[in-house]
Structures are given as C-alpha cells and as structure tokens.
PDB file with one MODEL, atoms N, CA, C and O in Angstrom:
MODEL        1
ATOM      1  N   MET A   1      24.327 -49.056   8.302  1.00  0.00           N
ATOM      2  CA  MET A   1      23.718 -48.229   9.302  1.00  0.00           C
ATOM      3  C   MET A   1      22.431 -47.641   8.721  1.00  0.00           C
ATOM      4  O   MET A   1      22.371 -47.276   7.547  1.00  0.00           O
ATOM      5  N   GLU A   2      21.440 -47.562   9.544  1.00  0.00           N
ATOM      6  CA  GLU A   2      20.159 -46.964   9.178  1.00  0.00           C
ATOM      7  C   GLU A   2      20.042 -45.643   9.930  1.00  0.00           C
ATOM      8  O   GLU A   2      20.177 -45.618  11.153  1.00  0.00           O
ATOM      9  N   ALA A   3      19.793 -44.541   9.213  1.00  0.00           N
ATOM     10  CA  ALA A   3      19.680 -43.226   9.846  1.00  0.00           C
ATOM     11  C   ALA A   3      18.349 -42.582   9.476  1.00  0.00           C
ATOM     12  O   ALA A   3      17.823 -42.778   8.381  1.00  0.00           O
ATOM     13  N   THR A   4      17.816 -41.800  10.431  1.00  0.00           N
ATOM     14  CA  THR A   4      16.558 -41.098  10.224  1.00  0.00           C
ATOM     15  C   THR A   4      16.708 -39.655  10.686  1.00  0.00           C
ATOM     16  O   THR A   4      17.094 -39.401  11.827  1.00  0.00           O
ATOM     17  N   VAL A   5      16.403 -38.711   9.801  1.00  0.00           N
ATOM     18  CA  VAL A   5      16.431 -37.299  10.182  1.00  0.00           C
ATOM     19  C   VAL A   5      15.261 -37.059  11.137  1.00  0.00           C
ATOM     20  O   VAL A   5      14.124 -37.426  10.842  1.00  0.00           O
ATOM     21  N   GLN A   6      15.550 -36.444  12.276  1.00  0.00           N
ATOM     22  CA  GLN A   6      14.518 -36.163  13.272  1.00  0.00           C
ATOM     23  C   GLN A   6      13.996 -34.737  13.166  1.00  0.00           C
ATOM     24  O   GLN A   6      12.794 -34.491  13.269  1.00  0.00           O
ATOM     25  N   LYS A   7      14.933 -33.786  12.955  1.00  0.00           N
ATOM     26  CA  LYS A   7      14.533 -32.388  12.907  1.00  0.00           C
ATOM     27  C   LYS A   7      15.532 -31.617  12.061  1.00  0.00           C
ATOM     28  O   LYS A   7      16.737 -31.865  12.118  1.00  0.00           O
ATOM     29  N   MET A   8      15.015 -30.674  11.271  1.00  0.00           N
ATOM     30  CA  MET A   8      15.902 -29.852  10.465  1.00  0.00           C
ATOM     31  C   MET A   8      15.314 -28.447  10.358  1.00  0.00           C
ATOM     32  O   MET A   8      14.181 -28.262   9.912  1.00  0.00           O
ATOM     33  N   GLU A   9      16.107 -27.467  10.776  1.00  0.00           N
ATOM     34  CA  GLU A   9      15.766 -26.061  10.657  1.00  0.00           C
ATOM     35  C   GLU A   9      16.938 -25.416   9.930  1.00  0.00           C
ATOM     36  O   GLU A   9      18.003 -25.256  10.526  1.00  0.00           O
ATOM     37  N   PRO A  10      16.781 -25.038   8.658  1.00  0.00           N
ATOM     38  CA  PRO A  10      17.892 -24.487   7.886  1.00  0.00           C
ATOM     39  C   PRO A  10      18.672 -23.407   8.637  1.00  0.00           C
ATOM     40  O   PRO A  10      18.101 -22.489   9.226  1.00  0.00           O
ATOM     41  N   GLU A  11      19.982 -23.553   8.594  1.00  0.00           N
ATOM     42  CA  GLU A  11      20.939 -22.629   9.212  1.00  0.00           C
ATOM     43  C   GLU A  11      20.844 -22.565  10.728  1.00  0.00           C
ATOM     44  O   GLU A  11      21.416 -21.661  11.338  1.00  0.00           O
ATOM     45  N   LYS A  12      20.122 -23.521  11.364  1.00  0.00           N
ATOM     46  CA  LYS A  12      19.989 -23.515  12.820  1.00  0.00           C
ATOM     47  C   LYS A  12      20.188 -24.882  13.458  1.00  0.00           C
ATOM     48  O   LYS A  12      20.925 -25.008  14.435  1.00  0.00           O
ATOM     49  N   LEU A  13      19.535 -25.910  12.912  1.00  0.00           N
ATOM     50  CA  LEU A  13      19.480 -27.189  13.622  1.00  0.00           C
ATOM     51  C   LEU A  13      19.367 -28.357  12.665  1.00  0.00           C
ATOM     52  O   LEU A  13      18.670 -28.288  11.652  1.00  0.00           O
ATOM     53  N   PHE A  14      20.067 -29.438  13.004  1.00  0.00           N
ATOM     54  CA  PHE A  14      19.944 -30.701  12.275  1.00  0.00           C
ATOM     55  C   PHE A  14      20.118 -31.813  13.302  1.00  0.00           C
ATOM     56  O   PHE A  14      21.126 -31.844  14.008  1.00  0.00           O
ATOM     57  N   SER A  15      19.163 -32.718  13.396  1.00  0.00           N
ATOM     58  CA  SER A  15      19.303 -33.850  14.307  1.00  0.00           C
ATOM     59  C   SER A  15      18.864 -35.128  13.609  1.00  0.00           C
ATOM     60  O   SER A  15      18.005 -35.119  12.727  1.00  0.00           O
ATOM     61  N   PHE A  16      19.482 -36.231  14.032  1.00  0.00           N
ATOM     62  CA  PHE A  16      19.146 -37.527  13.448  1.00  0.00           C
ATOM     63  C   PHE A  16      19.414 -38.631  14.454  1.00  0.00           C
ATOM     64  O   PHE A  16      20.173 -38.465  15.408  1.00  0.00           O
ATOM     65  N   THR A  17      18.767 -39.765  14.211  1.00  0.00           N
ATOM     66  CA  THR A  17      19.051 -40.980  14.966  1.00  0.00           C
ATOM     67  C   THR A  17      19.609 -41.991  13.988  1.00  0.00           C
ATOM     68  O   THR A  17      19.307 -41.951  12.795  1.00  0.00           O
ATOM     69  N   CYS A  18      20.418 -42.894  14.497  1.00  0.00           N
ATOM     70  CA  CYS A  18      20.934 -43.968  13.652  1.00  0.00           C
ATOM     71  C   CYS A  18      21.044 -45.238  14.479  1.00  0.00           C
ATOM     72  O   CYS A  18      21.172 -45.197  15.703  1.00  0.00           O
ATOM     73  N   THR A  19      20.992 -46.348  13.790  1.00  0.00           N
ATOM     74  CA  THR A  19      21.121 -47.654  14.417  1.00  0.00           C
ATOM     75  C   THR A  19      22.319 -48.338  13.776  1.00  0.00           C
ATOM     76  O   THR A  19      22.391 -48.439  12.552  1.00  0.00           O
ATOM     77  N   PRO A  20      23.264 -48.810  14.591  1.00  0.00           N
ATOM     78  CA  PRO A  20      24.456 -49.465  14.054  1.00  0.00           C
ATOM     79  C   PRO A  20      24.137 -50.683  13.194  1.00  0.00           C
ATOM     80  O   PRO A  20      23.005 -51.164  13.152  1.00  0.00           O
ATOM     81  N   THR A  21      25.148 -51.155  12.525  1.00  0.00           N
ATOM     82  CA  THR A  21      25.023 -52.302  11.632  1.00  0.00           C
ATOM     83  C   THR A  21      24.563 -53.547  12.381  1.00  0.00           C
ATOM     84  O   THR A  21      24.665 -53.606  13.606  1.00  0.00           O
ATOM     85  N   PRO A  22      24.059 -54.539  11.655  1.00  0.00           N
ATOM     86  CA  PRO A  22      23.576 -55.774  12.273  1.00  0.00           C
ATOM     87  C   PRO A  22      24.657 -56.551  13.027  1.00  0.00           C
ATOM     88  O   PRO A  22      24.334 -57.506  13.734  1.00  0.00           O
ATOM     89  N   SER A  23      25.929 -56.170  12.896  1.00  0.00           N
ATOM     90  CA  SER A  23      26.988 -56.907  13.590  1.00  0.00           C
ATOM     91  C   SER A  23      26.975 -56.667  15.100  1.00  0.00           C
ATOM     92  O   SER A  23      27.685 -57.340  15.847  1.00  0.00           O
ATOM     93  N   THR A  24      26.150 -55.688  15.548  1.00  0.00           N
ATOM     94  CA  THR A  24      26.025 -55.457  16.973  1.00  0.00           C
ATOM     95  C   THR A  24      25.418 -56.706  17.614  1.00  0.00           C
ATOM     96  O   THR A  24      24.476 -57.280  17.067  1.00  0.00           O
ATOM     97  N   PRO A  25      25.948 -57.138  18.773  1.00  0.00           N
ATOM     98  CA  PRO A  25      25.424 -58.361  19.401  1.00  0.00           C
ATOM     99  C   PRO A  25      23.909 -58.356  19.535  1.00  0.00           C
ATOM    100  O   PRO A  25      23.315 -57.341  19.899  1.00  0.00           O
ATOM    101  N   ARG A  26      23.291 -59.483  19.241  1.00  0.00           N
ATOM    102  CA  ARG A  26      21.832 -59.588  19.296  1.00  0.00           C
ATOM    103  C   ARG A  26      21.295 -59.479  20.715  1.00  0.00           C
ATOM    104  O   ARG A  26      20.095 -59.281  20.906  1.00  0.00           O
ATOM    105  N   SER A  27      22.171 -59.608  21.723  1.00  0.00           N
ATOM    106  CA  SER A  27      21.713 -59.518  23.099  1.00  0.00           C
ATOM    107  C   SER A  27      21.261 -58.103  23.449  1.00  0.00           C
ATOM    108  O   SER A  27      20.595 -57.897  24.464  1.00  0.00           O
ATOM    109  N   THR A  28      21.620 -57.127  22.615  1.00  0.00           N
ATOM    110  CA  THR A  28      21.161 -55.761  22.846  1.00  0.00           C
ATOM    111  C   THR A  28      19.968 -55.496  21.946  1.00  0.00           C
ATOM    112  O   THR A  28      19.939 -55.924  20.792  1.00  0.00           O
ATOM    113  N   THR A  29      18.978 -54.782  22.485  1.00  0.00           N
ATOM    114  CA  THR A  29      17.777 -54.495  21.696  1.00  0.00           C
ATOM    115  C   THR A  29      18.063 -53.384  20.695  1.00  0.00           C
ATOM    116  O   THR A  29      18.999 -52.604  20.866  1.00  0.00           O
ATOM    117  N   ARG A  30      17.254 -53.323  19.660  1.00  0.00           N
ATOM    118  CA  ARG A  30      17.418 -52.291  18.635  1.00  0.00           C
ATOM    119  C   ARG A  30      17.348 -50.900  19.266  1.00  0.00           C
ATOM    120  O   ARG A  30      18.151 -50.029  18.931  1.00  0.00           O
ATOM    121  N   ALA A  31      16.409 -50.688  20.162  1.00  0.00           N
ATOM    122  CA  ALA A  31      16.257 -49.377  20.801  1.00  0.00           C
ATOM    123  C   ALA A  31      17.484 -49.013  21.624  1.00  0.00           C
ATOM    124  O   ALA A  31      17.881 -47.847  21.644  1.00  0.00           O
ATOM    125  N   SER A  32      18.095 -49.978  22.304  1.00  0.00           N
ATOM    126  CA  SER A  32      19.258 -49.669  23.131  1.00  0.00           C
ATOM    127  C   SER A  32      20.502 -49.411  22.293  1.00  0.00           C
ATOM    128  O   SER A  32      21.487 -48.877  22.802  1.00  0.00           O
ATOM    129  N   ARG A  33      20.471 -49.785  21.005  1.00  0.00           N
ATOM    130  CA  ARG A  33      21.611 -49.536  20.116  1.00  0.00           C
ATOM    131  C   ARG A  33      21.468 -48.214  19.374  1.00  0.00           C
ATOM    132  O   ARG A  33      22.408 -47.789  18.703  1.00  0.00           O
ATOM    133  N   ARG A  34      20.325 -47.554  19.475  1.00  0.00           N
ATOM    134  CA  ARG A  34      20.068 -46.335  18.729  1.00  0.00           C
ATOM    135  C   ARG A  34      20.927 -45.188  19.262  1.00  0.00           C
ATOM    136  O   ARG A  34      21.089 -45.030  20.472  1.00  0.00           O
ATOM    137  N   ARG A  35      21.466 -44.405  18.359  1.00  0.00           N
ATOM    138  CA  ARG A  35      22.275 -43.239  18.694  1.00  0.00           C
ATOM    139  C   ARG A  35      21.544 -41.984  18.215  1.00  0.00           C
ATOM    140  O   ARG A  35      20.847 -42.016  17.202  1.00  0.00           O
ATOM    141  N   TRP A  36      21.706 -40.891  18.941  1.00  0.00           N
ATOM    142  CA  TRP A  36      21.060 -39.641  18.591  1.00  0.00           C
ATOM    143  C   TRP A  36      22.118 -38.552  18.532  1.00  0.00           C
ATOM    144  O   TRP A  36      22.965 -38.465  19.421  1.00  0.00           O
ATOM    145  N   SER A  37      22.083 -37.716  17.492  1.00  0.00           N
ATOM    146  CA  SER A  37      23.020 -36.601  17.340  1.00  0.00           C
ATOM    147  C   SER A  37      22.256 -35.352  16.941  1.00  0.00           C
ATOM    148  O   SER A  37      21.311 -35.405  16.154  1.00  0.00           O
ATOM    149  N   GLU A  38      22.687 -34.217  17.504  1.00  0.00           N
ATOM    150  CA  GLU A  38      22.087 -32.935  17.158  1.00  0.00           C
ATOM    151  C   GLU A  38      23.203 -31.933  16.913  1.00  0.00           C
ATOM    152  O   GLU A  38      24.137 -31.821  17.707  1.00  0.00           O
ATOM    153  N   PHE A  39      23.098 -31.203  15.804  1.00  0.00           N
ATOM    154  CA  PHE A  39      24.030 -30.142  15.452  1.00  0.00           C
ATOM    155  C   PHE A  39      23.240 -28.844  15.468  1.00  0.00           C
ATOM    156  O   PHE A  39      22.293 -28.676  14.700  1.00  0.00           O
ATOM    157  N   ARG A  40      23.633 -27.921  16.352  1.00  0.00           N
ATOM    158  CA  ARG A  40      22.924 -26.646  16.487  1.00  0.00           C
ATOM    159  C   ARG A  40      23.906 -25.516  16.214  1.00  0.00           C
ATOM    160  O   ARG A  40      25.026 -25.527  16.725  1.00  0.00           O
ATOM    161  N   LEU A  41      23.486 -24.531  15.401  1.00  0.00           N
ATOM    162  CA  LEU A  41      24.312 -23.372  15.075  1.00  0.00           C
ATOM    163  C   LEU A  41      23.730 -22.136  15.744  1.00  0.00           C
ATOM    164  O   LEU A  41      22.524 -21.897  15.685  1.00  0.00           O
ATOM    165  N   GLU A  42      24.607 -21.341  16.390  1.00  0.00           N
ATOM    166  CA  GLU A  42      24.181 -20.103  17.031  1.00  0.00           C
ATOM    167  C   GLU A  42      25.163 -18.998  16.671  1.00  0.00           C
ATOM    168  O   GLU A  42      26.375 -19.216  16.657  1.00  0.00           O
ATOM    169  N   ALA A  43      24.632 -17.801  16.377  1.00  0.00           N
ATOM    170  CA  ALA A  43      25.493 -16.649  16.109  1.00  0.00           C
ATOM    171  C   ALA A  43      26.252 -16.312  17.397  1.00  0.00           C
ATOM    172  O   ALA A  43      25.669 -16.272  18.481  1.00  0.00           O
ATOM    173  N   LYS A  44      27.546 -16.075  17.262  1.00  0.00           N
ATOM    174  CA  LYS A  44      28.369 -15.775  18.436  1.00  0.00           C
ATOM    175  C   LYS A  44      29.405 -14.734  18.019  1.00  0.00           C
ATOM    176  O   LYS A  44      30.334 -15.041  17.272  1.00  0.00           O
ATOM    177  N   GLY A  45      29.246 -13.518  18.498  1.00  0.00           N
ATOM    178  CA  GLY A  45      30.165 -12.453  18.113  1.00  0.00           C
ATOM    179  C   GLY A  45      30.143 -12.281  16.606  1.00  0.00           C
ATOM    180  O   GLY A  45      29.079 -12.083  16.020  1.00  0.00           O
ATOM    181  N   GLY A  46      31.319 -12.353  15.966  1.00  0.00           N
ATOM    182  CA  GLY A  46      31.395 -12.235  14.522  1.00  0.00           C
ATOM    183  C   GLY A  46      31.417 -13.570  13.821  1.00  0.00           C
ATOM    184  O   GLY A  46      31.735 -13.643  12.634  1.00  0.00           O
ATOM    185  N   GLY A  47      31.078 -14.648  14.546  1.00  0.00           N
ATOM    186  CA  GLY A  47      31.153 -15.978  13.946  1.00  0.00           C
ATOM    187  C   GLY A  47      29.953 -16.837  14.279  1.00  0.00           C
ATOM    188  O   GLY A  47      28.861 -16.339  14.552  1.00  0.00           O
ATOM    189  N   THR A  48      30.181 -18.130  14.250  1.00  0.00           N
ATOM    190  CA  THR A  48      29.114 -19.101  14.499  1.00  0.00           C
ATOM    191  C   THR A  48      29.604 -20.144  15.493  1.00  0.00           C
ATOM    192  O   THR A  48      30.706 -20.675  15.354  1.00  0.00           O
ATOM    193  N   LEU A  49      28.792 -20.430  16.484  1.00  0.00           N
ATOM    194  CA  LEU A  49      29.084 -21.452  17.479  1.00  0.00           C
ATOM    195  C   LEU A  49      28.373 -22.736  17.067  1.00  0.00           C
ATOM    196  O   LEU A  49      27.174 -22.722  16.789  1.00  0.00           O
ATOM    197  N   LEU A  50      29.106 -23.843  17.029  1.00  0.00           N
ATOM    198  CA  LEU A  50      28.525 -25.158  16.743  1.00  0.00           C
ATOM    199  C   LEU A  50      28.391 -25.915  18.050  1.00  0.00           C
ATOM    200  O   LEU A  50      29.375 -26.109  18.764  1.00  0.00           O
ATOM    201  N   ILE A  51      27.185 -26.342  18.363  1.00  0.00           N
ATOM    202  CA  ILE A  51      26.932 -27.142  19.564  1.00  0.00           C
ATOM    203  C   ILE A  51      26.533 -28.532  19.095  1.00  0.00           C
ATOM    204  O   ILE A  51      25.534 -28.696  18.395  1.00  0.00           O
ATOM    205  N   LEU A  52      27.314 -29.526  19.482  1.00  0.00           N
ATOM    206  CA  LEU A  52      27.050 -30.914  19.115  1.00  0.00           C
ATOM    207  C   LEU A  52      26.621 -31.664  20.371  1.00  0.00           C
ATOM    208  O   LEU A  52      27.339 -31.678  21.370  1.00  0.00           O
ATOM    209  N   THR A  53      25.457 -32.282  20.315  1.00  0.00           N
ATOM    210  CA  THR A  53      24.938 -33.070  21.426  1.00  0.00           C
ATOM    211  C   THR A  53      24.681 -34.474  20.919  1.00  0.00           C
ATOM    212  O   THR A  53      24.085 -34.660  19.858  1.00  0.00           O
ATOM    213  N   GLU A  54      25.132 -35.469  21.682  1.00  0.00           N
ATOM    214  CA  GLU A  54      24.955 -36.874  21.276  1.00  0.00           C
ATOM    215  C   GLU A  54      24.506 -37.705  22.467  1.00  0.00           C
ATOM    216  O   GLU A  54      24.757 -37.349  23.618  1.00  0.00           O
ATOM    217  N   SER A  55      23.843 -38.813  22.178  1.00  0.00           N
ATOM    218  CA  SER A  55      23.506 -39.769  23.228  1.00  0.00           C
ATOM    219  C   SER A  55      23.514 -41.173  22.638  1.00  0.00           C
ATOM    220  O   SER A  55      23.353 -41.362  21.433  1.00  0.00           O
ATOM    221  N   GLY A  56      23.703 -42.139  23.509  1.00  0.00           N
ATOM    222  CA  GLY A  56      23.700 -43.536  23.096  1.00  0.00           C
ATOM    223  C   GLY A  56      25.068 -44.086  22.783  1.00  0.00           C
ATOM    224  O   GLY A  56      25.234 -45.304  22.709  1.00  0.00           O
ATOM    225  N   PHE A  57      26.063 -43.225  22.594  1.00  0.00           N
ATOM    226  CA  PHE A  57      27.390 -43.686  22.230  1.00  0.00           C
ATOM    227  C   PHE A  57      28.120 -44.336  23.409  1.00  0.00           C
ATOM    228  O   PHE A  57      29.034 -45.135  23.208  1.00  0.00           O
ATOM    229  N   ASP A  58      27.722 -43.999  24.627  1.00  0.00           N
ATOM    230  CA  ASP A  58      28.348 -44.595  25.803  1.00  0.00           C
ATOM    231  C   ASP A  58      28.023 -46.083  25.938  1.00  0.00           C
ATOM    232  O   ASP A  58      28.683 -46.791  26.698  1.00  0.00           O
ATOM    233  N   ALA A  59      27.015 -46.564  25.210  1.00  0.00           N
ATOM    234  CA  ALA A  59      26.625 -47.977  25.280  1.00  0.00           C
ATOM    235  C   ALA A  59      27.385 -48.854  24.285  1.00  0.00           C
ATOM    236  O   ALA A  59      27.199 -50.071  24.262  1.00  0.00           O
ATOM    237  N   ILE A  60      28.244 -48.237  23.458  1.00  0.00           N
ATOM    238  CA  ILE A  60      28.994 -49.021  22.477  1.00  0.00           C
ATOM    239  C   ILE A  60      30.068 -49.833  23.193  1.00  0.00           C
ATOM    240  O   ILE A  60      30.858 -49.266  23.948  1.00  0.00           O
ATOM    241  N   PRO A  61      30.115 -51.145  22.976  1.00  0.00           N
ATOM    242  CA  PRO A  61      31.145 -51.968  23.609  1.00  0.00           C
ATOM    243  C   PRO A  61      32.539 -51.511  23.163  1.00  0.00           C
ATOM    244  O   PRO A  61      32.704 -50.997  22.056  1.00  0.00           O
ATOM    245  N   LYS A  62      33.535 -51.700  24.028  1.00  0.00           N
ATOM    246  CA  LYS A  62      34.899 -51.273  23.703  1.00  0.00           C
ATOM    247  C   LYS A  62      35.422 -51.910  22.428  1.00  0.00           C
ATOM    248  O   LYS A  62      36.264 -51.322  21.748  1.00  0.00           O
ATOM    249  N   ASP A  63      34.942 -53.102  22.088  1.00  0.00           N
ATOM    250  CA  ASP A  63      35.377 -53.764  20.852  1.00  0.00           C
ATOM    251  C   ASP A  63      34.579 -53.279  19.646  1.00  0.00           C
ATOM    252  O   ASP A  63      34.739 -53.799  18.542  1.00  0.00           O
ATOM    253  N   GLY A  64      33.721 -52.284  19.856  1.00  0.00           N
ATOM    254  CA  GLY A  64      32.928 -51.734  18.766  1.00  0.00           C
ATOM    255  C   GLY A  64      31.661 -52.527  18.499  1.00  0.00           C
ATOM    256  O   GLY A  64      30.866 -52.138  17.644  1.00  0.00           O
ATOM    257  N   GLY A  65      31.454 -53.624  19.205  1.00  0.00           N
ATOM    258  CA  GLY A  65      30.258 -54.423  19.026  1.00  0.00           C
ATOM    259  C   GLY A  65      30.294 -55.316  17.811  1.00  0.00           C
ATOM    260  O   GLY A  65      29.274 -55.877  17.410  1.00  0.00           O
ATOM    261  N   SER A  66      31.489 -55.450  17.213  1.00  0.00           N
ATOM    262  CA  SER A  66      31.565 -56.220  15.971  1.00  0.00           C
ATOM    263  C   SER A  66      31.726 -57.713  16.208  1.00  0.00           C
ATOM    264  O   SER A  66      31.544 -58.509  15.287  1.00  0.00           O
ATOM    265  N   LYS A  67      32.063 -58.102  17.431  1.00  0.00           N
ATOM    266  CA  LYS A  67      32.237 -59.522  17.709  1.00  0.00           C
ATOM    267  C   LYS A  67      30.955 -60.113  18.264  1.00  0.00           C
ATOM    268  O   LYS A  67      30.267 -59.448  19.038  1.00  0.00           O
ATOM    269  N   PRO A  68      30.607 -61.346  17.893  1.00  0.00           N
ATOM    270  CA  PRO A  68      29.404 -61.975  18.441  1.00  0.00           C
ATOM    271  C   PRO A  68      29.551 -62.188  19.945  1.00  0.00           C
ATOM    272  O   PRO A  68      30.644 -62.474  20.435  1.00  0.00           O
ATOM    273  N   SER A  69      28.458 -62.050  20.663  1.00  0.00           N
ATOM    274  CA  SER A  69      28.513 -62.277  22.112  1.00  0.00           C
ATOM    275  C   SER A  69      28.445 -63.773  22.389  1.00  0.00           C
ATOM    276  O   SER A  69      27.843 -64.547  21.644  1.00  0.00           O
ATOM    277  N   GLY A  70      29.096 -64.152  23.506  1.00  0.00           N
ATOM    278  CA  GLY A  70      29.026 -65.541  23.959  1.00  0.00           C
ATOM    279  C   GLY A  70      30.000 -66.392  23.349  1.00  0.00           C
ATOM    280  O   GLY A  70      30.048 -67.586  23.644  1.00  0.00           O
TER     281      GLY A  70
ENDMDL
END
C-alpha cells in the first residue's frame, strides 16, 4: 500500500490518502482505488472526542479486490 499524509495539525488533525496494493483489478483506475481518512480530535467535557471520516472504502469489492477480474 502507498500512503501520503495530506494534513497534520498536532493534537488536532491527521489525514492521509492511500492506494491499495497492485492486486486490485486493473479495470479500476488508480484514482478510483484511492482511500481517504481523517482523524480529528476535539475537547469534549473532561475528555477528547475522536471524529473519524473516511471515503473511498465503499468502492472495495466484496472479495477485497484480490482476485483478477474476468
């Protein structure tokens, strides 16, 4: 997997994109296989709230994309 840090704010935010392994079927483009994740921390009462936001994971085939297409 190839990952790239997109944004980092100490004690507040961390986001990255990643591209799955080459075993993903070639019929899908590299851009359509890219996943994005963001971890955001916010003070909440006497603790910390973690907000996780992701995109691109809904495009993963049910078999995980490890089998060749066709």
